[in-house]
Structure formats: structure tokens, C-alpha cells
C-alpha positions in Angstrom: 31.1 47.4 20.8 33.6 46.3 22.9 37.0 45.5 22.3 39.1 43.1 22.6 43.0 43.6 24.1 44.0 44.0 20.5 41.6 47.0 20.1 39.3 44.7 17.5 35.6 44.7 18.2 33.6 42.0 18.7 31.5 42.1 15.4 35.7 42.0 13.9 36.2 39.0 16.2 33.4 37.2 15.2 33.8 38.2 11.0 37.1 36.7 11.7 35.6 33.3 12.7 33.4 33.2 9.8 36.3 34.3 7.2 37.9 31.0 8.7 35.5 28.2 6.9 36.1 27.9 3.2 34.5 25.7 0.6 37.7 22.6 1.2 37.3 22.8 5.2 33.6 23.6 6.2 33.8 22.5 9.6 36.9 23.3 12.0 38.1 22.1 15.4 38.3 25.0 17.9 42.3 24.5 17.8 42.0 25.3 14.0 39.8 28.0 14.6 42.5 29.4 17.0 45.7 28.8 14.7 43.3 30.5 11.7 42.4 33.8 13.4 45.2 34.1 15.8 42.9 34.9 18.6 43.0 33.8 22.2 41.3 30.1 22.9 39.3 31.5 25.3 38.0 34.0 23.6 37.3 31.8 20.1 35.5 29.2 22.2 33.5 31.9 23.5 32.4 33.2 20.7 32.0 30.3 18.6 29.5 28.7 21.4 27.3 32.0 21.4 27.3 31.8 17.7 26.5 28.0 17.8 23.8 29.0 20.3 22.5 31.2 18.0 22.1 29.4 14.9 25.2 31.1 12.8 27.1 28.3 13.6 26.5 24.2 14.0 28.6 21.5 15.6 28.8 18.5 14.4 29.1 15.0 16.0 33.0 15.6 16.4 32.4 18.7 18.0 33.8 20.7 15.3 32.4 24.0 14.1 30.5 24.8 11.0 28.7 27.6 9.4 24.8 27.2 10.3 21.5 27.1 8.9 20.7 30.1 10.5 23.4 32.2 8.4 22.2 30.6 5.1 18.3 31.8 6.0 19.3 35.4 6.8 21.1 35.6 3.5 18.5 33.8 1.2 15.5 36.4 2.4 17.4 40.0 2.4 20.3 39.8 0.9 19.9 41.7 -2.8 22.9 39.4 -4.2 20.6 36.6 -3.7 17.8 37.5 -5.5 20.2 38.7 -8.4 21.7 35.3 -8.3 17.6 33.9 -8.2 16.6 36.3 -11.4 20.1 35.2 -13.3 20.1 31.4 -12.4 17.7 30.9 -15.5 19.7 32.9 -18.1 22.7 31.0 -17.2 20.7 27.8 -17.5 19.9 29.0 -20.7 24.1 29.2 -21.9 24.7 26.4 -20.0 22.4 24.1 -22.0 23.6 25.6 -25.5 27.4 25.9 -25.2 27.5 22.8 -22.3 30.7 24.7 -20.9 31.3 26.2 -17.8 29.0 29.7 -16.8 29.3 31.9 -14.2 27.3 35.2 -12.7 29.0 37.5 -10.5 29.3 41.3 -9.2 32.1 43.8 -8.7 33.6 44.9 -5.7 35.7 47.9 -6.9 36.8 48.6 -3.3 39.0 45.5 -3.0 39.6 45.0 -7.4 37.8 42.1 -6.9 35.1 39.8 -8.5 32.6 37.9 -6.3 30.9 35.1 -7.9 27.5 34.2 -6.7 26.2 31.1 -9.1 28.2 28.9 -11.2 27.0 25.5 -13.8 29.8 23.5 -14.7 30.8 21.5 -17.4 31.5 17.6 -17.3 34.4 16.6 -17.1 38.1 17.8 -15.9 38.3 21.7 -17.0 39.7 23.4 -14.5 37.7 26.7 -13.6 39.2 28.9 -10.9 35.4 31.2 -10.5 34.0 29.1 -7.6 30.8 30.5 -5.7 31.2 32.6 -3.2 34.6 33.0 -4.3 36.6 36.1 -5.4 39.4 36.6 -8.4 41.2 40.0 -9.7 39.1 42.3 -11.6 41.9 42.3 -14.1 42.8 38.5 -14.5 39.2 37.9 -15.4 36.9 38.4 -18.4 33.8 38.8 -15.9 35.8 41.6 -14.2 37.2 43.5 -17.3 33.4 43.1 -18.8 32.4 44.8 -15.8 35.0 47.6 -15.6 35.0 48.4 -19.0 31.4 49.6 -18.9 32.2 51.9 -15.4 32.6 55.7 -14.8 35.9 56.8 -16.0 36.8 58.1 -13.1 36.2 55.0 -11.5 38.7 53.2 -14.5 41.3 55.8 -13.4 41.0 55.1 -9.6 41.2 51.2 -10.1 44.2 51.5 -12.9 46.0 53.7 -10.3 45.9 51.5 -7.6 48.1 48.4 -7.4 47.6 45.5 -10.2 49.3 42.2 -8.6 50.2 39.2 -11.2 48.3 36.2 -10.7 49.9 34.0 -13.2 53.1 35.0 -15.7 50.0 35.8 -18.0 48.2 38.8 -15.9 48.2 41.6 -17.8 49.1 44.4 -15.1 50.4 47.7 -17.4 47.6 50.4 -17.0 47.8 51.7 -20.4 47.6 48.0 -22.0 44.3 47.5 -19.7 42.8 50.8 -20.6 43.1 49.9 -24.4 41.5 46.3 -23.5 38.8 47.9 -21.5 38.1 50.3 -25.0 38.0 47.1 -27.0 35.4 45.4 -24.9 33.2 48.8 -25.1 33.5 48.4 -28.4 32.6 44.7 -29.5 30.2 44.7 -26.2 32.2 41.2 -24.5 35.1 40.6 -22.8 37.6 37.8 -24.2 40.8 36.4 -22.5 42.9 33.4 -23.2 45.3 31.6 -21.1 45.3 34.2 -18.3 44.4 31.8 -15.0 44.3 28.6 -16.9 47.2 27.9 -20.0 44.2 25.6 -21.7 41.3 27.6 -21.1 39.7 30.9 -23.1 37.1 32.8 -20.7 34.0 35.2 -22.6 32.1 37.6 -20.7 29.4 40.1 -21.1 28.2 42.8 -18.5 25.3 43.0 -17.0 23.0 46.5 -16.3 20.7 47.4 -14.0 18.4 50.4 -13.5 20.0 53.9 -14.7 22.6 51.8 -17.2 24.7 51.1 -14.3 26.7 48.1 -14.6 26.0 45.6 -11.7 27.3 42.1 -12.6 28.2 40.0 -15.8 28.1 36.3 -17.2 30.9 34.7 -18.7 31.4 31.0 -20.0 35.0 29.3 -19.9 36.0 26.6 -22.6 38.9 24.6 -23.6 40.7 26.7 -26.0 40.7 23.6 -28.3 36.9 23.9 -28.1 36.4 27.4 -28.7 33.6 28.1 -30.9 32.5 31.7 -30.6 30.3 31.5 -33.2 28.3 29.4 -31.0 29.3 31.0 -27.6 29.0 34.8 -28.2 25.5 35.2 -29.8 24.0 32.8 -27.1 26.2 35.2 -24.2 25.0 38.2 -25.5 21.1 37.4 -25.8 21.4 36.1 -21.9 23.7 39.7 -21.1 20.6 41.5 -22.5 17.8 39.6 -20.9 19.3 39.5 -17.4 19.7 43.3 -18.0 16.2 44.0 -18.9 15.1 41.7 -16.2 17.2 44.4 -13.5 15.5 46.8 -14.9 17.7 48.1 -17.6 17.1 49.9 -20.8 17.9 48.6 -24.2 20.9 49.0 -25.4 23.4 48.1 -28.3 26.1 45.5 -27.2 28.9 46.5 -29.5 29.7 45.5 -33.2 29.0 42.1 -32.9 32.1 40.9 -34.4 31.3 37.5 -33.9 29.5 37.0 -36.6 32.2 38.1 -39.0 34.6 35.1 -40.6 37.0 35.5 -38.3 37.6 34.5 -34.7 38.0 37.4 -32.5 40.9 38.2 -30.5 
């Protein structure tokens, strides 16, 4: 691909344009695309018009650009993440019906140290949940990320813990030794629990989802107001969903920790 004067390829410039759109800003005028991407007006206009002509972008009546139908079409019919989301949705619906709280399906991106959320079913009301569909959060600040990292190979954990661990909030744990200890506890229990980390009033639970070769490929999580936390209800349903989706994705049967949620005391 031809490079620009800045050294960026055409593909890199196109990705910059596509990255400019978000849930809060699904349509953007040309001047905003120029500002966000930092590219020249002529370059953005030329690429945006070409993308719109091929269905990857669209223009509304005000002349603003937005992500086109073709992008959804291509991703839906050929992306394995969409297949995982589709297979996971019935299990999320089952958990949601039982606990009536926020339920999410996510996958790990170890290279960027983030969790990518594929699906979310919401609780009615005003409970804040930062896990947005197609959004990312840090692995070490989320129950989903820790549930997945706990079951990854040791060398992956070592590389992850050797990297820079940012504090998303004041409650985010960034000490590698403490995180390593927490990962060991998650493996023993079979689930992750984080209270008041991303949102002070929330508690989050997550279980890993395994695929072929027992590789961890995702996680199912539940977010609940801490004042309404009921592990005796949440954990059996959540663990059953994780097991069911794992089998659907080709994993062999495996134990899910020591089942401390059956004990009288609440897990900590």
C-alpha cells in the first residue's frame, strides 16, 4: 500500500477513520473526522467518500459520515467472534433471566492487556456498568479479565504481569505479586469476584469459558449492586453457564474449583 508523507499506509489511514466513530458519536461531520484523525481535510474527504461508495461508510441527510451496513454484513458472516457471540447469547439469556442483573460475554486481548466485550444484557434501572459492547477494559481491573488470565499458561501470565499495569481507579490492584496471588485463588475457586474496583457501588463475578484443547477463550460475567449481592444465587447459575458454553465451544468436561459458593459464608 502507498504511504502518505507521514509514512502511514492507506490501510492505517482507513483504520484511523473507522476508529473515530463510537457509540456516543455514530455520525461525524468531515471536520470532526479531520480533527480526530489528525489527517488533512483532502485526505480524509477522499478516503471517506471512497469508503462510502463501497458501503463501508454511509452519509446521513446532514452529510455526516457513519459506519456503513457493509461493515456489519462482512463481520457477521465471516468473523469467528460473531459465532462465539451467537453461541454464547442463549447462555447469557439464561443467566440474565435467573439473576436479573447485568450479564456480559467477553474475550481476552493479551497483547493490549484488555478485555473486549461482545455482548451485554442489561438490568433495568440506573446501575452503572462500564462494560460496553465493542468496548474494552483493562484485564487486571475486571472480573472477566482476571477469570481468563487465571487460566492462561504461566508464560502468558508472566509476560502480562511484567508489563505496565495502569490504575483505572484508585481501587485497581497493580502489584504483580498480589495479582498473582489473586489469580491462584481464582483457579482454586473457579470464579473471579471484584468488589468496588471500577464502580465503587458494584460487585462483579466472572467465570472463564474454554474451547478446544481446554484453552480459555472468553468469560461470562455478572455485575450487581453490592447492596444486593447474593452469591448463593449468582454463582451456581454463572458456573453452569460457563460450563455449558465451554462444552458448546468444544471444551472437555473439567472441574470448576472448590465450589465455595455452597458454603454458608459469602465469598471474598
